[in-house]
C-alpha positions as CSV (number, residue, x, y, z in Angstrom):
1,X,-27.6,-156.2,51.3
2,X,-29.3,-152.9,52.2
3,X,-27.8,-149.7,50.9
4,X,-29.4,-147.6,53.6
5,X,-32.4,-147.7,55.9
6,X,-35.5,-148.1,53.8
7,X,-37.3,-145.3,55.6
8,X,-34.5,-142.9,54.6
9,X,-34.1,-143.8,50.9
10,X,-35.1,-140.9,48.7
11,X,-34.8,-142.8,45.4
12,X,-32.1,-140.4,44.3
13,X,-30.3,-143.1,42.2
14,X,-26.8,-142.1,43.2
15,X,-26.2,-145.7,44.2
16,X,-27.1,-146.9,40.7
17,X,-24.7,-144.4,39.1
18,X,-21.7,-145.2,41.3
19,X,-22.0,-149.0,41.0
20,X,-19.1,-150.4,39.0
21,X,-21.0,-153.5,38.1
22,X,-24.3,-151.7,37.2
23,X,-26.1,-154.3,39.3
24,X,-28.5,-151.8,41.0
25,X,-31.9,-151.0,39.5
26,X,-35.1,-149.5,40.9
27,X,-37.9,-152.0,41.6
28,X,-41.5,-151.0,42.5
29,X,-42.7,-152.8,45.7
30,X,-46.1,-153.8,46.9
31,X,-46.8,-150.3,48.2
32,X,-46.1,-148.8,44.8
33,X,-42.8,-147.2,45.8
34,X,-39.6,-147.6,43.8
35,X,-36.5,-148.7,45.8
36,X,-33.0,-149.8,44.7
37,X,-32.6,-153.5,44.1
38,X,-29.2,-155.2,44.1
39,X,-28.6,-158.2,41.9
40,X,-26.5,-160.3,44.3
41,X,-25.3,-162.5,41.4
42,X,-23.4,-159.6,40.0
43,X,-22.6,-157.6,43.1
44,X,-18.9,-157.7,44.2
45,X,-19.6,-156.1,47.6
46,X,-17.3,-153.2,47.0
47,X,-19.5,-151.0,49.2
48,X,-19.4,-147.9,47.0
49,X,-23.2,-147.6,47.0
50,X,-23.3,-147.5,50.8
51,X,-20.3,-145.2,51.1
52,X,-21.7,-142.5,48.7
53,X,-25.4,-142.7,49.7
54,X,-26.6,-139.4,51.2
55,X,-28.7,-141.2,53.8
56,X,-25.5,-142.7,55.2
57,X,-23.6,-139.5,55.3
58,X,-23.7,-136.2,57.2
59,X,-24.4,-133.6,54.5
60,X,-22.9,-130.2,55.1
61,X,-25.6,-127.6,55.8
62,X,-25.6,-123.8,56.2
63,X,-27.4,-121.3,58.4
64,X,-29.7,-119.0,56.5
65,X,-27.9,-115.7,56.2
66,X,-30.5,-113.5,54.5
67,X,-34.1,-113.7,53.5
68,X,-36.0,-111.9,50.7
69,X,-39.5,-111.8,49.4
70,X,-39.2,-111.7,45.6
71,X,-40.8,-112.3,42.2
72,X,-40.0,-112.3,38.5
73,X,-39.9,-108.9,36.9
74,X,-41.9,-110.2,33.9
75,X,-45.5,-110.2,35.1
76,X,-46.6,-113.0,32.8
77,X,-43.8,-115.3,33.9
78,X,-44.7,-114.5,37.5
79,X,-48.3,-115.3,36.9
80,X,-47.5,-118.7,35.3
81,X,-45.1,-119.8,38.0
82,X,-46.0,-121.7,41.2
83,X,-45.0,-118.8,43.5
84,X,-42.9,-115.8,42.3
85,X,-41.1,-117.3,39.3
86,X,-37.6,-117.0,41.0
87,X,-36.5,-120.5,39.8
88,X,-37.3,-119.6,36.2
89,X,-35.4,-116.4,36.6
90,X,-32.4,-118.4,37.9
91,X,-32.6,-120.6,34.8
92,X,-32.8,-117.6,32.5
93,X,-29.9,-115.8,34.1
94,X,-27.7,-118.9,34.2
95,X,-28.1,-119.8,30.5
96,X,-27.7,-116.2,29.4
97,X,-24.4,-116.1,31.3
98,X,-22.9,-119.3,29.9
99,X,-24.0,-121.9,32.5
100,X,-25.8,-125.2,31.9
101,X,-29.0,-125.7,33.9
102,X,-30.5,-128.8,35.4
103,X,-34.2,-128.9,36.1
104,X,-37.3,-131.2,36.3
105,X,-40.0,-131.6,33.7
106,X,-42.9,-133.9,32.9
107,X,-42.3,-136.1,29.9
108,X,-44.9,-137.5,27.4
109,X,-45.5,-140.5,29.7
110,X,-46.4,-138.2,32.6
111,X,-43.2,-139.1,34.4
112,X,-41.1,-136.4,36.1
113,X,-37.5,-136.4,34.8
114,X,-34.4,-134.3,35.1
115,X,-32.5,-133.0,32.2
116,X,-29.5,-130.7,31.6
117,X,-29.5,-128.0,28.9
118,X,-27.9,-124.7,27.8
119,X,-30.6,-123.9,25.3
120,X,-33.0,-121.0,26.4
121,X,-36.2,-122.4,24.8
122,X,-35.8,-125.7,26.6
123,X,-36.2,-124.2,30.1
124,X,-40.0,-123.5,29.6
125,X,-40.7,-127.1,30.5
126,X,-39.1,-126.7,33.9
127,X,-41.7,-124.2,35.0
128,X,-44.3,-124.9,37.7
129,X,-44.5,-127.6,40.4
130,X,-44.4,-131.3,40.0
131,X,-46.0,-133.1,43.0
132,X,-44.5,-136.5,42.3
133,X,-41.1,-138.3,42.7
134,X,-38.7,-137.3,40.0
135,X,-36.0,-139.3,38.3
136,X,-32.4,-138.2,38.2
137,X,-31.2,-141.1,35.9
138,X,-28.5,-139.9,33.6
139,X,-28.0,-136.5,35.4
140,X,-24.9,-137.6,37.5
141,X,-23.1,-138.9,34.5
142,X,-23.8,-135.7,32.5
143,X,-22.7,-133.5,35.4
144,X,-19.4,-135.3,35.6
145,X,-18.9,-134.9,31.8
146,X,-19.6,-131.2,31.9
147,X,-17.4,-130.6,34.9
148,X,-14.5,-132.4,33.2
149,X,-14.9,-129.8,30.4
150,X,-14.7,-127.0,33.0
151,X,-18.4,-126.0,32.5
152,X,-20.5,-124.5,35.2
153,X,-23.9,-125.8,36.2
154,X,-27.0,-124.6,38.0
155,X,-29.0,-127.4,39.7
156,X,-32.5,-126.8,41.1
157,X,-34.2,-129.6,42.9
158,X,-35.7,-130.7,46.2
159,X,-33.5,-130.7,49.3
160,X,-32.8,-134.5,49.1
161,X,-32.0,-134.2,45.4
162,X,-29.6,-131.3,46.1
163,X,-28.0,-133.5,48.8
164,X,-27.3,-136.2,46.3
165,X,-25.8,-133.8,43.7
166,X,-23.8,-132.3,46.5
167,X,-22.4,-135.8,47.4
168,X,-21.5,-136.3,43.8
169,X,-19.8,-132.9,43.6
170,X,-17.7,-133.6,46.6
171,X,-16.8,-137.0,45.2
172,X,-15.5,-135.6,41.9
173,X,-14.2,-132.4,43.5
174,X,-16.5,-130.2,41.6
175,X,-18.1,-128.1,44.4
176,X,-17.0,-124.8,42.8
177,X,-18.5,-125.7,39.5
178,X,-22.1,-126.2,40.6
179,X,-24.6,-123.7,42.1
180,X,-27.1,-125.6,44.2
181,X,-30.7,-124.3,44.6
182,X,-33.2,-126.2,46.7
183,X,-37.0,-125.9,46.5
184,X,-38.6,-126.6,49.9
185,X,-41.1,-129.3,49.3
186,X,-44.1,-130.9,51.0
187,X,-42.9,-134.3,50.0
188,X,-42.9,-136.7,47.0
189,X,-45.7,-139.1,46.1
190,X,-44.6,-142.3,44.2
191,X,-44.8,-142.1,40.4
192,X,-47.0,-145.2,40.4
193,X,-49.8,-143.5,42.2
194,X,-49.9,-140.6,39.7
195,X,-49.8,-142.9,36.7
196,X,-52.7,-145.0,38.1
197,X,-54.7,-141.9,38.9
198,X,-54.3,-140.5,35.4
199,X,-55.3,-143.8,33.9
200,X,-58.5,-143.9,36.0
201,X,-59.5,-140.4,35.0
202,X,-58.8,-141.2,31.3
203,X,-61.0,-144.2,31.6
204,X,-63.8,-142.3,33.2
205,X,-63.6,-139.4,30.8
206,X,-62.9,-141.6,27.8
207,X,-60.1,-139.2,26.8
208,X,-56.3,-139.3,26.6
209,X,-54.3,-136.9,28.7
210,X,-51.4,-135.3,26.8
211,X,-50.6,-132.6,29.3
212,X,-51.0,-132.4,33.1
213,X,-50.5,-129.6,35.6
214,X,-50.4,-129.7,39.4
215,X,-51.0,-126.0,39.9
216,X,-52.6,-124.8,36.7
217,X,-51.9,-121.1,36.3
218,X,-55.1,-120.6,34.3
219,X,-57.0,-120.8,37.6
220,X,-54.4,-119.2,39.9
221,X,-51.5,-121.3,41.1
222,X,-52.5,-120.7,44.8
223,X,-55.7,-122.7,44.2
224,X,-53.8,-125.9,43.4
225,X,-55.9,-127.1,40.5
226,X,-54.8,-130.4,39.0
227,X,-55.7,-130.4,35.3
228,X,-55.5,-132.8,32.4
229,X,-55.7,-131.6,28.8
230,X,-56.1,-133.3,25.4
231,X,-53.7,-133.0,22.4
232,X,-55.2,-129.6,21.5
233,X,-54.7,-128.3,25.0
234,X,-58.4,-128.4,25.9
235,X,-58.8,-129.1,29.6
236,X,-61.1,-132.1,30.3
237,X,-60.3,-132.6,34.0
238,X,-60.0,-129.9,36.6
239,X,-60.1,-130.6,40.4
240,X,-58.2,-129.7,43.6
241,X,-58.4,-131.1,47.1
242,X,-61.8,-129.5,47.9
243,X,-63.1,-131.0,44.6
244,X,-62.0,-134.5,45.7
245,X,-59.1,-135.1,43.3
246,X,-57.8,-138.1,45.3
247,X,-54.3,-137.6,44.1
248,X,-54.1,-134.0,45.4
249,X,-56.0,-135.1,48.5
250,X,-53.5,-137.9,49.3
251,X,-50.6,-135.6,48.6
252,X,-51.7,-132.5,50.6
253,X,-53.2,-134.5,53.4
254,X,-49.9,-136.4,54.0
255,X,-51.2,-139.8,53.1
256,X,-49.4,-140.8,49.9
257,X,-45.8,-139.5,50.3
258,X,-42.7,-141.7,50.2
259,X,-41.7,-142.9,53.6
260,X,-38.5,-140.9,53.7
261,X,-40.6,-137.7,53.5
262,X,-41.9,-138.3,57.0
263,X,-38.3,-138.8,58.2
264,X,-36.8,-136.0,56.1
265,X,-33.2,-135.2,57.3
266,X,-33.4,-131.7,55.6
267,X,-36.6,-130.4,57.2
268,X,-34.8,-127.9,59.5
269,X,-33.5,-124.4,59.6
270,X,-30.0,-125.2,58.3
271,X,-30.1,-125.6,54.5
272,X,-28.2,-127.9,52.2
273,X,-28.1,-125.6,49.1
274,X,-26.5,-122.2,48.3
275,X,-30.0,-120.7,47.8
276,X,-33.4,-122.1,49.1
277,X,-36.8,-121.2,47.6
278,X,-40.4,-121.7,48.8
279,X,-43.8,-120.1,48.8
280,X,-43.7,-117.2,51.3
281,X,-45.8,-118.4,54.2
282,X,-45.7,-116.0,57.1
283,X,-45.0,-112.9,55.0
284,X,-45.6,-109.8,57.0
285,X,-45.6,-111.5,60.4
286,X,-42.5,-109.6,61.3
287,X,-41.7,-105.9,61.1
288,X,-41.6,-104.1,58.8
289,X,-45.0,-104.8,57.4
290,X,-45.4,-105.3,53.7
291,X,-47.7,-103.5,51.3
292,X,-48.2,-106.5,49.0
293,X,-49.8,-109.9,49.5
294,X,-48.1,-113.3,49.6
295,X,-49.7,-114.7,46.3
296,X,-47.1,-115.2,43.6
297,X,-44.3,-114.2,46.0
298,X,-41.3,-116.4,46.6
299,X,-39.3,-116.7,49.8
300,X,-35.6,-116.5,48.9
301,X,-33.2,-117.8,51.5
302,X,-29.5,-117.0,50.9
303,X,-27.2,-119.5,52.6
304,X,-23.7,-119.2,51.2
305,X,-21.4,-116.6,49.7
306,X,-21.7,-118.3,46.3
307,X,-25.5,-118.1,46.6
308,X,-25.3,-114.4,47.7
309,X,-23.2,-113.4,44.7
310,X,-25.5,-115.3,42.2
311,X,-28.6,-113.7,43.8
312,X,-27.1,-110.2,43.7
313,X,-26.3,-110.6,40.0
314,X,-29.9,-111.6,39.4
315,X,-31.3,-108.5,41.2
316,X,-28.7,-106.1,39.6
317,X,-29.6,-107.4,36.1
318,X,-33.3,-106.9,36.9
319,X,-34.4,-110.5,36.4
320,X,-36.2,-110.3,39.8
321,X,-37.5,-107.8,42.3
322,X,-36.4,-108.6,45.9
323,X,-37.5,-107.1,49.2
324,X,-35.3,-107.9,52.2
325,X,-37.1,-109.5,55.2
326,X,-36.1,-110.6,58.7
327,X,-34.3,-113.9,58.7
328,X,-36.6,-115.3,61.3
329,X,-39.9,-114.5,59.4
330,X,-40.2,-117.8,57.4
331,X,-39.8,-119.9,60.5
332,X,-43.2,-118.5,61.8
333,X,-45.2,-120.4,59.2
334,X,-43.0,-122.7,57.0
335,X,-43.4,-126.0,58.7
336,X,-40.6,-127.9,56.8
337,X,-38.1,-125.4,58.2
338,X,-38.8,-126.9,61.6
339,X,-39.7,-130.6,61.2
340,X,-40.6,-133.3,58.7
341,X,-44.2,-133.7,57.4
342,X,-46.4,-135.5,59.9
343,X,-48.1,-138.7,58.7
344,X,-51.8,-138.8,58.2
345,X,-53.5,-140.9,60.9
346,X,-54.9,-143.2,58.2
347,X,-51.7,-143.7,56.2
348,X,-51.1,-147.2,57.4
349,X,-54.7,-148.1,56.7
350,X,-54.3,-146.7,53.2
351,X,-51.1,-148.7,52.6
352,X,-52.8,-151.9,53.8
353,X,-55.6,-151.3,51.4
354,X,-53.2,-150.5,48.5
355,X,-51.2,-153.7,49.1
356,X,-54.5,-155.6,48.8
357,X,-55.9,-154.0,45.7
358,X,-52.8,-152.4,44.0
359,X,-55.1,-149.5,42.9
360,X,-54.4,-146.0,44.2
361,X,-57.8,-144.5,43.6
362,X,-59.6,-147.4,45.0
363,X,-57.5,-147.5,48.2
364,X,-58.0,-143.7,48.7
365,X,-61.7,-143.8,48.0
366,X,-62.3,-146.7,50.4
367,X,-60.2,-145.4,53.3
368,X,-61.2,-141.8,53.0
369,X,-64.9,-142.3,51.9
370,X,-66.3,-140.1,54.8
371,X,-63.8,-137.3,54.2
372,X,-64.5,-137.3,50.5
373,X,-68.3,-137.1,51.1
374,X,-67.8,-134.2,53.5
375,X,-65.7,-132.4,50.9
376,X,-68.5,-133.0,48.3
377,X,-71.1,-131.5,50.6
378,X,-68.9,-128.5,51.3
379,X,-68.4,-127.9,47.6
380,X,-72.1,-128.2,46.9
381,X,-72.9,-125.7,49.7
382,X,-70.0,-123.4,48.6
383,X,-68.7,-123.3,52.2
384,X,-65.1,-122.8,51.1
385,X,-65.9,-119.7,49.1
386,X,-68.0,-118.4,51.9
387,X,-65.2,-118.9,54.4
388,X,-62.6,-117.2,52.2
389,X,-65.0,-114.2,51.8
390,X,-65.6,-114.1,55.6
391,X,-61.9,-114.5,56.3
392,X,-61.0,-111.5,54.1
393,X,-63.6,-109.4,56.0
394,X,-62.6,-110.6,59.5
395,X,-58.9,-110.2,58.8
396,X,-59.5,-106.4,58.8
397,X,-60.9,-106.7,62.3
398,X,-59.2,-109.5,64.1
399,X,-55.6,-110.7,64.5
400,X,-54.3,-113.4,62.0
401,X,-53.9,-115.9,64.8
402,X,-57.6,-115.8,65.7
403,X,-58.6,-116.2,62.0
404,X,-56.4,-119.2,61.6
405,X,-58.0,-120.9,64.6
406,X,-61.4,-120.3,63.1
407,X,-60.1,-121.8,59.8
408,X,-58.9,-124.9,61.7
409,X,-62.3,-125.7,63.1
410,X,-64.4,-124.8,60.1
411,X,-62.7,-127.1,57.5
């Protein structure tokens, strides 16, 4: 029995939680992706998993009512965050005002997990981006327990994860007890790909990775440096897409995402959460113009009255700075507000190769050999740095649209 169409399954795990027989578990298939598996010997065909699955339901969405450019008022926290540090400010405000918070962190095994806490020092681990599928196991049960005690919760996750928590909230009639915040995402790569990549780097470097970061703030979060560090915090691996980190290459080039990401039901203007956050692409493309750049600036989209009140408290208590922008501005450049991510033309070739070798790095290197060689040549010739310098100069002379066309044909 299929719970939902495979190409729509986000791996949210809500089916596992709701199953009265506990006969559903995640199993990694030949393509390295985890999907729910039903033990037919235990299943009683009650249909609860299918009934609650977000992929089988029309999830309520909201039109974006207000848009702000914003950032954390603490400069150091803003610098360390993936964009403007708004998610971290939300965590801070929530805990300091008696709410529990639910966020994602990387555990010691380099797996992305969700946890719920009301302890201030525990939210530091939620900071920065995690470009990998993240596990919600245990979260639904904990949310139900807290709601039964009349506790309030702030949940921050990707749109599909928010949709799953929203389904749970409706099921247990707890909509008023949970503030939902979605972080617009590029997609999720399977956990197995990341673990294989880390293992390969560890073997090559003959070192053990104790910490990893997908957008290391030491080098500027806008440069997307993927780093690995030893037990003492010394970085022994530092690469981004241009430097041929194959994990980052596969993620940002739309090769290695879960299949549901290419069929995302939440990649549209109407939002599923009370508040939506993203990097601020397209900042300043509408009037009035801005006097600041887009680096370390978040786009804050207010979608419900609950979200508006929470956001206004955040501003009033000086956790963040916010500058109101035209509602239509993010639509000019934020692709996932219009449509799902488009598959890389070589994705199917990559999947075929992966099924054969069961090795992420090997499959990427064989399928994208020419692309990786071109990247290496560009790095050696410093063409990326030269282009960025030229772009900054030309931007003062030519319109942004012309510059972007030049960028398209020179990379």
